[in-house]
C-alpha positions as CSV (number, residue, x, y, z in Angstrom):
1,M,-158.5,-18.5,-89.3
2,S,-160.4,-21.2,-87.5
3,A,-160.6,-22.4,-84.5
4,P,-158.9,-25.9,-83.7
5,S,-161.8,-28.4,-83.6
6,A,-160.1,-30.4,-80.8
7,V,-160.4,-27.6,-78.3
8,S,-162.4,-28.6,-75.1
9,L,-162.5,-27.9,-71.6
10,R,-162.1,-29.8,-68.2
11,C,-161.4,-29.7,-64.9
12,V,-158.2,-29.6,-63.4
13,T,-156.3,-32.1,-62.5
14,A,-152.8,-32.5,-61.2
15,S,-150.9,-32.7,-63.9
16,D,-152.0,-29.2,-65.1
17,L,-150.3,-27.5,-62.1
18,D,-147.0,-26.4,-63.8
19,M,-149.0,-25.0,-66.7
20,L,-151.2,-23.1,-64.4
21,Y,-148.5,-22.1,-62.7
22,A,-146.7,-20.8,-65.6
23,I,-149.2,-18.9,-66.6
24,A,-149.9,-16.9,-63.6
25,A,-146.4,-16.2,-62.5
26,E,-145.5,-15.1,-66.0
27,L,-145.0,-11.2,-65.5
28,D,-145.2,-10.2,-69.1
29,T,-149.0,-10.5,-69.3
30,W,-149.4,-9.9,-65.5
31,E,-152.1,-6.6,-66.8
32,E,-153.8,-8.5,-69.0
33,R,-155.1,-11.1,-66.0
34,S,-154.7,-9.4,-63.1
35,A,-156.1,-6.2,-61.8
36,S,-153.5,-6.8,-58.9
37,M,-149.8,-5.1,-58.6
38,P,-147.2,-6.9,-60.8
39,A,-145.2,-8.9,-58.2
40,P,-143.4,-12.2,-58.4
41,L,-145.3,-15.1,-57.5
42,T,-144.1,-18.1,-55.6
43,R,-145.2,-21.5,-56.3
44,S,-146.4,-21.9,-52.6
45,A,-148.3,-18.4,-52.8
46,F,-149.9,-19.8,-56.2
47,D,-150.7,-23.3,-54.6
48,A,-152.1,-21.4,-51.7
49,R,-154.9,-19.8,-53.8
50,L,-156.3,-22.7,-55.3
51,M,-156.9,-24.4,-51.6
52,P,-160.5,-23.3,-51.0
53,S,-161.0,-20.8,-47.9
54,E,-163.5,-19.9,-46.1
55,T,-164.2,-16.4,-47.8
56,A,-163.7,-18.1,-51.9
57,S,-166.6,-17.9,-53.6
58,D,-167.8,-22.0,-54.2
59,K,-169.8,-20.9,-57.6
60,D,-166.5,-19.9,-59.3
61,V,-165.7,-22.2,-62.6
62,R,-163.0,-23.7,-63.3
63,F,-162.1,-25.3,-66.7
64,V,-158.9,-26.2,-67.9
65,I,-158.1,-25.4,-72.0
66,D,-157.2,-28.7,-73.6
67,L,-156.1,-28.9,-77.0
68,D,-155.5,-32.3,-78.3
69,G,-155.0,-33.9,-74.7
70,R,-152.8,-31.1,-73.8
71,A,-153.5,-28.3,-71.6
72,V,-152.6,-25.2,-72.7
73,G,-154.3,-22.6,-70.7
74,S,-157.4,-22.1,-68.2
75,V,-160.7,-20.3,-68.1
76,S,-163.0,-19.4,-65.9
77,L,-166.3,-17.9,-64.6
78,F,-166.2,-16.0,-61.3
79,D,-168.1,-12.9,-59.2
80,F,-171.4,-14.7,-60.0
81,D,-174.3,-12.2,-58.9
82,D,-177.2,-14.8,-58.6
83,L,-179.8,-12.2,-58.7
84,A,-179.1,-10.3,-61.7
85,R,-178.1,-13.9,-63.4
86,H,-174.4,-12.6,-64.4
87,A,-170.6,-13.4,-64.3
88,E,-167.4,-12.4,-65.9
89,V,-165.0,-14.4,-67.3
90,G,-161.1,-14.7,-67.1
91,I,-159.3,-16.4,-69.5
92,A,-155.1,-17.3,-69.5
93,L,-153.1,-19.2,-72.6
94,Q,-149.9,-20.6,-72.4
95,P,-147.5,-18.0,-75.1
96,T,-147.6,-21.1,-77.7
97,A,-151.6,-21.4,-77.8
98,R,-152.1,-17.6,-78.5
99,G,-153.1,-16.0,-81.8
100,K,-154.2,-19.6,-83.0
101,G,-158.7,-19.4,-82.2
102,I,-158.3,-21.6,-79.1
103,G,-158.8,-18.6,-77.0
104,A,-161.8,-17.6,-79.1
105,E,-163.3,-21.4,-79.0
106,A,-162.7,-21.7,-75.3
107,V,-164.9,-18.7,-74.6
108,T,-167.0,-19.6,-77.1
109,Q,-167.6,-23.0,-75.0
110,I,-167.5,-21.6,-71.6
111,I,-170.3,-19.1,-72.6
112,E,-172.2,-21.9,-73.7
113,F,-171.6,-23.3,-70.2
114,A,-172.9,-20.2,-68.5
115,F,-175.8,-19.5,-71.0
116,T,-177.2,-23.5,-70.9
117,R,-175.8,-24.8,-67.5
118,C,-175.7,-22.2,-65.1
119,N,-178.5,-20.4,-66.4
120,L,-177.0,-16.8,-66.6
121,H,-179.1,-14.0,-68.3
122,R,-175.6,-12.3,-69.1
123,V,-171.9,-12.8,-69.4
124,H,-168.9,-9.8,-69.7
125,L,-165.4,-9.2,-69.0
126,Q,-162.5,-6.6,-69.4
127,T,-159.7,-6.3,-71.0
128,I,-156.9,-3.5,-71.6
129,A,-157.4,-1.5,-75.1
130,S,-153.9,-2.5,-76.0
131,N,-155.2,-6.5,-76.3
132,L,-156.2,-6.3,-79.8
133,A,-156.2,-9.7,-80.0
134,A,-158.0,-10.6,-77.6
135,I,-160.6,-8.0,-77.9
136,R,-160.9,-10.0,-81.8
137,A,-161.0,-13.1,-80.1
138,Y,-163.5,-12.1,-77.8
139,E,-165.7,-10.3,-80.6
140,K,-165.5,-13.8,-82.1
141,A,-166.7,-15.2,-79.9
142,G,-169.8,-13.0,-79.5
143,L,-169.3,-10.6,-77.0
144,V,-169.8,-7.1,-78.2
145,I,-168.0,-4.0,-76.5
146,E,-170.0,-2.6,-74.0
147,G,-168.0,0.7,-72.9
148,H,-164.6,2.0,-71.6
149,L,-162.9,2.6,-68.3
150,R,-161.1,5.7,-69.4
151,E,-157.3,5.0,-68.1
152,H,-158.5,2.8,-65.5
153,A,-155.4,0.4,-65.9
154,W,-152.0,1.1,-65.0
155,V,-150.3,-1.1,-67.3
156,R,-146.3,-1.3,-67.9
157,G,-145.8,2.4,-67.3
158,H,-149.0,4.3,-68.5
159,Y,-152.3,4.5,-67.8
160,E,-154.9,2.5,-70.4
161,D,-158.5,2.5,-70.8
162,I,-160.2,-0.8,-70.3
163,V,-162.7,-2.2,-72.2
164,V,-165.9,-3.8,-71.1
165,M,-167.0,-6.4,-73.5
166,G,-170.5,-8.6,-72.7
167,V,-173.5,-10.6,-74.3
168,L,-176.9,-11.3,-73.3
169,R,-178.3,-14.5,-73.6
170,S,-180.7,-13.7,-76.0
171,Q,-178.0,-12.6,-78.3
172,W,-176.1,-15.6,-77.8
173,S,-179.3,-17.8,-78.6
174,A,-180.1,-16.2,-81.6
175,R,-176.5,-16.2,-83.0
176,H,-176.4,-20.1,-82.1
């Protein structure tokens, strides 16, 4: 399925906060989005996470994924390494936006941003091995499987491998 042409990345606005909170608080997909222990997330705790702190990185880049003028998720770059010139990608989509090519297009756009605007050399991410739809979307966006961290994540009652995926700027440039 081809990606919708109306997918774009934009700044977070106040009108996006309810949607972002709903995704962040979704326990069914917690392990796909976070390495922390699943727990109910209150709105006040979510709002506090959005406030900058002295320990927060001012380099983290977060966009809302917009589809035809409607916010459907977020995509970000974080854990920047200034010396080696790499960062990690994270993405979260509303349930209704999954499986439609939106995630692959958003990851493609954030990788383009990472290489052309942030001057990164490498972009990488991690996902649980059972999230096959995400792995396919990331491959469609140009990332390749680099390895597995065996039984590295506790996911809904059992251990799972973490799949490490990445792309180098040279690979990206050759493809585009």
